[in-house]
N, C-alpha and C positions, 0 to 999 in steps of 0.2 A: 504491499500498501503505497509506504515512503519512498519508493521507488518511482511508485506513478503519479504521488505530487511531485516530486520533484520533475520530471520529465514535465508536467503540465507547467513549472514555474518556468523551467528554460525554452517552452516554445512561447510563452505568457511573451518572459522580454523578448525575443527573438521578434516576436511580429509589433511588437512592439518599440524596436529602435529597428528595424528592417524595410515594413512596409511604409509607404510613405502617406502619407497625414491625410492627402487629396484624396484619398479611396474611402475615408470616412465622412469627408466633408459633405458628400452628398451636392443638391445642386446649385447654382450661382444663384444669391440673392441681391436681389436690387439693390437694397439699403444698406449691405455688410459688403458687400463685393464691387458692383457698378458702382453707383452715386461716389463713392469717394473718388473713382478713378474718372470719370466724367467729368464732378466737379471742379478736382486740380488740372486738367491739360484741357477740356473741353469747353467747361460753360463760357469761357470767357469770350468767345465768337459764337457761340450755340445756346444759348443759356436763355434766363430769365430776360435779362437786361437788354430789351429791346435798345438802345443808344451802343451797343457792341456788337448787335447781331449780326449774322456773317449771311446771307445768301438764304434768309428769313426761314433758318430750323432753329427749334431748339429742340436739341438733346435730353432735355428734361421732363417734357411732353412727349406721351406714347403716339397720343396722334402725329404730330408734326413729324417724331421721327421717324412714321410708319408711311406719311403721307407721300404719294405717286408723286415726281416732277421730272416729266418727261421721260416717263418708259423707266427712271433710277426710285430705289427708295433706301434710304440712309440704313431701313434694317427691314430686313426681310425678312419675318421672325419664321423660325425652322430651318433656314437657307441664309447661311454668313456667306456664301459660295457668291450669291443673288445681293446682296448687301454691301452699299453704296461704304458704309463705313468701315468693313474690313476690307476693301479695296482700297482705303484711301491709309489707313491704318499700314499699311504691310508694303504699301509702296513703297518705292527704291525713287522716283523722279520729286525731285527735290519742289516742283512746279502743284506734285499732286499730291505729298504726303499730306496728313493731318500727323497729330498738331505740324504748323509750319516750322521748318528751320528758327526761323530767326525768333519762335516766342521761347526757346530753346526747352520746353519741356517738355524730349519726346516720349514716345508710349515705353516700358521694358516690354520684353518677350513675354515676361510673365503677364502684363496686362492686357497685351495683344492675346497671349490666348482666355484669359478670364473672356475676356468682352466677345471674343470669337464662340468661344461654350457656351457667355450667356445668349446669343443670338439662337445658335443650334438647339439651346432649352425651350429656344420659343421666344425670347428676350420681356419676359412679363415685367412689368415694371410694379413697385409699392407705393406707398403716398409717403411722402417725408413725416 
């Protein structure tokens, strides 16, 4: 019995130290995972302040983010490959990439992955 308990403890320790915690995190949550990224990197130009808004795009409001703009949508829920946001945040073209390089706030690889996963999961928003 002691050997079984010891084995269980060893397995538990290995799981706790070797398995990436992202596997236990579940779905991406807007307020916890997405809003901070958008707020820091996107809302200056695509947020609630109409005096600084670019392209009439609000990423803080789902309806605006999902609106069809000449055959393109910033966000197409469940389809990151069809989302202009993903196209822009992964672009290597200095004139297309978002956020613009001159702002000095590039997205990290982890932030890009999180945004892409959120869109793949349906891009659900939550009230602030």
